N, C-alpha and C positions, 0 to 999 in steps of 0.2 A: 539380413537386415544391414542397413548402411549405418555409418557413424552418425549421420544426421538424425536418423530415426531413434537411435539410442539417446542422443542428446535431447530430442523432443520428449521421449518417455521420462528421462531423468528430470527434465524441467517441469513436466506435468506433475510428477510426484512431489518435487520441491514446492511447487505452487500449492498443492493440496496441504502439505505440512504447514506452510506459512498461513494459509487461509484458516486452518484449524487453530493455529496459535493466535490469530487475530480475533477469532470468535471467543476463544477460551481465556483471553487475557483479562486480568483483574483490573489493571490500570488503563484508563482510556487513552492516555498518551502512547502507551505501548501498542494498543490496538491500531492507532493511527499510523505508527511506524511500520507495523506489520502490513497494513493495507497499502502503504506506499511501496514497500518492498514487493508486495504481490503485483502491483502495477508495473514496477520495473521488470519483474520477471515476465510479465505479459509482453512487454516491449521486446525482450529478448526472444520470446516465442514467436512474435510476429516477424521479427527480423529473420529467424530461422526458416519461417514459411515463405520467405521472399515477398513480404508485404511491407515494404519500407514506408509507404504513405500511411498505413494504419499504425505502424510502430511509432512514427513521428507524432501522429495525432494522440496516441495513447500516452506518449512521453510528456507532451505538453499539457494535455488536459488531465489525464489520470494521475500521473506522478507529480506534476508541478502544481497545477491550479487547485485540484481537489485537496491535496495534502496541505497546501498553504491555507486554504479555507478552513480545514479542520483544525489546524494549529492555531490560527487567529481566533477561531470560535472558542477553543479551549482556553486560550489566554483571557478572552473576554469573560467567560463564565467564571474562571478562577478569580478575576478581579472583582466581579460582582459578589461572589461568595465572601470575599474578605471584607468588602465595604458594608455588606449587610450583616456582619457579625456571625458569619457561618462558622463551620468547623475549622477553617483554615487560619484562625486568629493565632 
């Protein structure tokens, strides 16, 4: 086995661990952070597989746009909970 194959196996295991952490996370913001990290690891995986176009697309859409959308949505939900007299008072 070559070094690149060992890197891909290690990256795959790390991606599985981060995915499990995202699913099992109790706080939603932690799950969003784990999903962002998972997407960044996918970018590294695509780069290792010599697919730079897919890696760039995943970096822009998966890591950047989707993470920003999740964070802004969470901020909006938290503001609504405070103004409606939710548990965050």
